[in-house]
C-alpha positions as CSV (number, residue, x, y, z in Angstrom):
1,M,34.6,244.6,-75.0
2,T,31.1,244.9,-74.2
3,T,29.5,243.7,-70.9
4,N,25.7,242.9,-70.6
5,A,23.7,243.7,-67.5
6,A,23.9,240.2,-66.0
7,E,27.4,240.2,-66.2
8,L,27.6,243.9,-64.4
9,E,25.3,242.5,-61.6
10,A,27.3,239.5,-61.1
11,H,30.4,241.7,-60.3
12,M,28.5,244.2,-58.1
13,V,28.9,243.8,-54.4
14,N,25.7,242.1,-53.2
15,R,24.1,242.5,-50.0
16,W,21.7,239.7,-48.9
17,L,18.7,239.7,-46.7
18,V,17.1,236.4,-45.8
19,T,13.9,236.4,-44.3
20,G,12.4,233.3,-42.5
21,A,16.1,232.6,-41.6
22,A,15.5,230.1,-38.8
23,G,13.9,227.6,-41.2
24,M,15.3,224.6,-42.9
25,L,16.3,226.1,-45.8
26,G,17.0,229.7,-44.6
27,R,19.8,228.3,-42.1
28,D,21.5,226.5,-44.8
29,L,21.3,229.4,-47.1
30,V,22.7,231.8,-44.6
31,G,25.4,229.3,-44.0
32,V,26.4,228.9,-47.8
33,L,26.3,232.6,-48.2
34,Q,28.7,233.2,-45.1
35,G,31.0,230.3,-46.6
36,L,31.3,232.3,-49.6
37,N,32.1,235.6,-47.5
38,E,29.0,237.1,-48.8
39,S,27.4,240.0,-46.9
40,V,24.2,238.4,-45.5
41,V,21.7,239.4,-42.8
42,A,19.4,236.8,-41.5
43,V,16.1,237.7,-40.0
44,T,13.6,235.3,-38.3
45,R,10.0,235.6,-37.7
46,Q,10.7,237.1,-34.3
47,D,12.8,239.8,-36.4
48,L,10.4,240.5,-38.8
49,D,6.6,240.1,-39.6
50,I,6.6,240.3,-43.3
51,T,2.7,241.1,-43.1
52,D,3.7,244.4,-41.3
53,R,4.5,247.0,-43.9
54,F,6.1,249.3,-41.4
55,S,8.3,246.4,-40.2
56,V,9.1,245.4,-43.6
57,R,10.2,249.0,-44.5
58,A,12.0,249.5,-41.3
59,V,14.2,246.5,-41.7
60,V,15.0,247.1,-45.5
61,S,15.9,250.7,-44.4
62,R,18.3,249.5,-41.9
63,Y,20.1,247.0,-43.8
64,Q,19.8,248.3,-47.4
65,P,20.0,244.9,-49.2
66,T,20.4,244.5,-52.8
67,T,18.9,241.0,-52.7
68,I,16.1,239.6,-50.5
69,V,15.4,235.9,-50.4
70,N,12.0,235.1,-48.9
71,C,12.2,231.7,-47.1
72,A,9.3,233.0,-44.8
73,A,6.0,231.1,-45.1
74,W,3.0,229.4,-43.6
75,T,4.2,226.0,-44.1
76,R,1.7,223.9,-41.9
77,F,-0.2,222.1,-44.6
78,P,-3.0,220.6,-42.8
79,E,-3.7,223.5,-40.9
80,A,-4.0,225.7,-44.0
81,E,-7.2,223.9,-44.7
82,V,-9.0,225.3,-41.7
83,S,-7.0,228.8,-41.5
84,E,-6.7,229.7,-45.1
85,S,-7.1,233.1,-44.6
86,E,-4.4,233.4,-41.9
87,A,-2.1,231.1,-44.3
88,L,-2.9,233.8,-47.2
89,L,-1.9,236.7,-44.8
90,I,1.6,235.3,-44.8
91,N,1.9,233.6,-48.0
92,G,0.1,236.1,-50.2
93,R,-0.1,239.5,-48.4
94,G,3.3,239.3,-46.7
95,V,4.9,238.4,-50.0
96,R,3.1,241.4,-51.7
97,E,4.6,243.7,-49.0
98,L,8.0,242.5,-49.9
99,A,7.4,242.7,-53.4
100,S,6.1,246.3,-53.3
101,I,9.2,247.6,-51.4
102,C,11.5,245.7,-53.7
103,S,9.8,247.4,-56.6
104,D,10.1,250.8,-54.9
105,R,13.9,250.5,-54.3
106,S,15.0,248.2,-57.3
107,I,15.9,245.3,-54.9
108,R,15.9,241.8,-56.5
109,L,13.4,239.4,-54.8
110,V,13.8,235.7,-54.8
111,H,10.6,234.0,-53.4
112,L,10.3,230.3,-52.4
113,S,7.2,228.7,-53.5
114,T,6.1,225.0,-54.0
115,D,5.1,222.1,-56.1
116,Y,1.5,222.3,-54.7
117,V,0.5,225.2,-57.0
118,F,-0.1,222.2,-59.5
119,D,-3.0,219.7,-59.3
120,G,-0.9,216.6,-59.7
121,T,-2.8,215.2,-62.5
122,S,0.1,215.2,-65.1
123,C,2.0,212.1,-66.1
124,Q,5.2,214.1,-67.0
125,P,7.2,216.6,-65.3
126,Y,5.7,220.1,-65.1
127,A,7.4,222.8,-67.1
128,E,8.0,226.3,-65.4
129,S,5.2,227.6,-67.9
130,A,2.6,225.0,-67.1
131,A,-0.7,226.1,-66.0
132,T,-1.1,226.3,-62.2
133,S,-4.4,224.7,-60.5
134,P,-3.8,224.2,-56.7
135,I,-6.1,221.6,-55.1
136,N,-5.5,222.7,-51.6
137,A,-5.5,225.8,-49.4
138,Y,-1.6,225.7,-48.8
139,G,-1.1,225.7,-52.8
140,R,-3.7,228.3,-53.2
141,T,-2.0,230.8,-50.7
142,K,1.5,230.2,-52.3
143,L,0.3,230.8,-55.6
144,A,-1.2,234.0,-54.5
145,G,2.5,235.1,-53.5
146,E,3.7,234.0,-57.0
147,Q,1.3,236.2,-58.7
148,A,2.2,239.3,-56.5
149,V,6.0,238.8,-57.2
150,L,5.4,238.3,-61.0
151,E,3.1,241.2,-61.0
152,L,5.2,243.8,-59.1
153,L,8.7,242.7,-60.0
154,P,8.6,241.6,-63.8
155,D,12.3,242.3,-64.1
156,D,13.7,241.8,-60.6
157,G,11.5,239.0,-59.2
158,T,12.3,235.5,-59.3
159,I,10.1,232.5,-58.3
160,V,11.9,229.2,-57.2
161,R,9.4,226.4,-56.7
162,T,10.7,223.6,-54.6
163,A,9.4,220.5,-52.9
164,W,10.2,217.6,-50.7
165,L,12.7,219.4,-48.8
166,Y,14.9,217.9,-46.3
167,G,18.1,219.1,-44.3
168,R,20.0,218.8,-41.1
169,H,17.8,221.7,-39.5
170,G,14.0,221.1,-38.6
171,T,11.4,218.4,-39.2
172,N,11.7,216.4,-42.5
173,F,10.7,213.2,-43.8
174,I,14.4,211.8,-44.0
175,R,15.0,212.5,-40.5
176,K,11.7,211.1,-39.4
177,M,12.3,207.9,-41.1
178,V,15.7,207.6,-39.1
179,R,13.9,207.9,-35.9
180,L,11.2,205.5,-36.9
181,E,13.7,202.9,-38.0
182,Q,14.7,202.7,-34.2
183,M,11.2,202.8,-33.0
184,R,9.2,200.5,-35.1
185,K,9.4,197.1,-36.5
186,T,7.4,198.3,-39.8
187,V,6.7,201.8,-41.1
188,D,3.7,202.4,-43.4
189,V,4.6,204.9,-46.1
190,V,2.7,206.4,-49.2
191,D,3.6,204.8,-52.5
192,D,1.4,206.7,-54.8
193,Q,2.9,210.3,-54.5
194,W,5.6,211.0,-56.9
195,G,8.1,213.8,-56.5
196,Q,11.7,215.0,-56.0
197,P,13.4,215.2,-52.5
198,T,15.8,218.1,-52.4
199,W,18.4,218.7,-50.1
200,T,18.5,222.3,-48.7
201,V,22.2,222.6,-49.1
202,D,21.9,221.8,-52.8
203,L,18.8,224.5,-53.2
204,A,20.7,227.2,-51.3
205,Q,23.6,226.9,-53.7
206,Q,21.4,227.0,-56.6
207,I,19.8,230.2,-55.3
208,V,23.2,231.9,-55.1
209,A,24.0,230.9,-58.6
210,L,20.7,232.2,-59.9
211,V,21.2,235.6,-58.2
212,R,24.8,236.0,-59.5
213,Q,23.4,235.0,-63.0
214,G,20.8,238.0,-62.7
215,A,18.1,235.9,-63.8
216,S,14.3,236.5,-63.3
217,G,11.3,234.5,-64.0
218,V,10.0,231.0,-62.7
219,F,12.5,228.3,-61.8
220,H,12.1,224.8,-60.5
221,G,14.3,224.3,-57.6
222,T,14.1,220.5,-57.0
223,S,16.6,217.6,-57.8
224,S,16.7,215.8,-61.0
225,G,15.0,212.4,-61.4
226,E,11.7,211.4,-59.6
227,T,10.8,208.8,-56.9
228,T,8.0,208.1,-54.2
229,W,7.9,208.6,-50.4
230,Y,8.0,204.7,-50.3
231,D,11.0,204.3,-52.3
232,I,12.8,207.2,-50.4
233,A,12.1,205.5,-47.0
234,R,13.5,202.2,-48.4
235,M,16.6,203.9,-49.4
236,V,17.0,205.5,-46.1
237,F,16.5,202.1,-44.4
238,R,19.4,200.8,-46.7
239,L,21.6,203.6,-45.9
240,L,21.1,202.5,-42.2
241,G,21.9,199.2,-42.9
242,A,18.4,198.2,-42.1
243,D,16.1,195.8,-43.9
244,P,14.1,198.0,-46.4
245,G,11.4,195.2,-46.5
246,R,10.2,196.8,-43.1
247,I,8.7,199.7,-45.1
248,R,5.1,198.8,-46.1
249,P,3.5,200.7,-49.1
250,V,0.0,202.4,-48.5
251,R,-2.3,204.6,-50.6
252,S,-2.8,208.2,-50.0
253,D,-6.4,207.7,-49.1
254,Q,-5.1,205.5,-46.3
255,V,-3.7,208.5,-44.6
256,A,-5.0,211.6,-43.1
257,G,-5.5,214.5,-45.5
258,G,-3.9,212.3,-48.2
259,E,-6.7,213.0,-50.6
260,L,-5.7,216.7,-50.4
261,R,-2.0,216.1,-51.7
262,P,-1.3,216.1,-55.4
263,R,-0.1,212.6,-56.5
264,Y,2.4,213.8,-59.1
265,T,4.4,216.9,-58.8
266,V,7.5,216.1,-60.5
267,L,9.1,219.5,-61.9
268,G,11.0,220.3,-65.0
269,H,14.0,222.1,-65.2
270,A,14.3,223.7,-68.6
271,A,14.6,227.1,-67.4
272,W,18.1,226.6,-65.7
273,R,19.6,225.5,-68.9
274,E,18.1,228.6,-70.7
275,V,19.9,231.0,-68.3
276,G,23.1,228.8,-68.6
277,L,23.0,226.9,-65.2
278,T,22.9,223.3,-64.5
279,P,20.0,222.0,-62.7
280,I,20.2,220.4,-59.5
281,R,21.9,216.8,-59.5
282,H,19.8,213.6,-58.9
283,W,17.9,213.0,-55.9
284,A,19.8,209.8,-54.9
285,T,23.0,211.1,-55.3
286,A,22.4,214.2,-53.0
287,L,20.9,211.9,-50.5
288,T,23.7,209.7,-50.3
289,Q,26.2,212.4,-49.7
290,S,24.1,214.3,-47.2
291,F,22.8,211.1,-45.3
292,P,25.9,211.1,-42.4
293,L,24.9,214.8,-41.7
294,L,21.1,214.0,-41.3
295,V,22.0,210.9,-39.3
296,D,24.5,213.1,-37.0
297,G,21.8,215.6,-36.6
298,E,19.5,212.9,-34.9
299,S,22.2,211.6,-32.4
């Protein structure tokens, strides 16, 4: 009986290091790993500056991970437009430092990227192999990180592009709508941007499955289906027992910075099936299940 490399890796003891572990996804990923009794070390921005080569090497030497999941990033979209070099330092150079040490020590690196590497002009879901063409600074800096991983880790590097994340921890659109339902009679929400709201717990579980499969390359870690911010807000109000008619549709050009956001960034999921994994479930199913936890987080 023969065993291929992926099967061997799946049976190896994995030691996880999660950077950016204080963030929304990082916290849920650490929670999922702990629930699976995996060996995991969580490091926050205070614990590790990924742009500091010596700090990165010191942390890796101390904990000896076999897999690093990089959730650390500059995520402040508007500020990136005026501070692109600073955003690039984290999203580009910092990722290159991680990829470099992973290459030196044969460590698997999973790097979280974004739908904003695409320009949003498509009318059908972007394939993992689709040409990238970011229209804003945030997208450009995240693309630099992707390129570093693919260049330095052709066999042990994995890019997971995600989008429209929400979870119990941290600021996100779903929790914002819960608060606004209590504060305002009507809420204006953009109705001409299409994407895939994705629960951080679903994505965390998908990342674990991907690493256990030993897969590398580019994957789109978003929920199935597609929708607009407007329709998501209406669903939130319905789940709260509120009138969804209180949500009013507006165009992107009526919102500050809206012209810098791509209009259509629905992502395709063919790469999951190619490695024998099922893509993340439909966004509406996930939102319905997760909603009590999100509301509880606002109490």
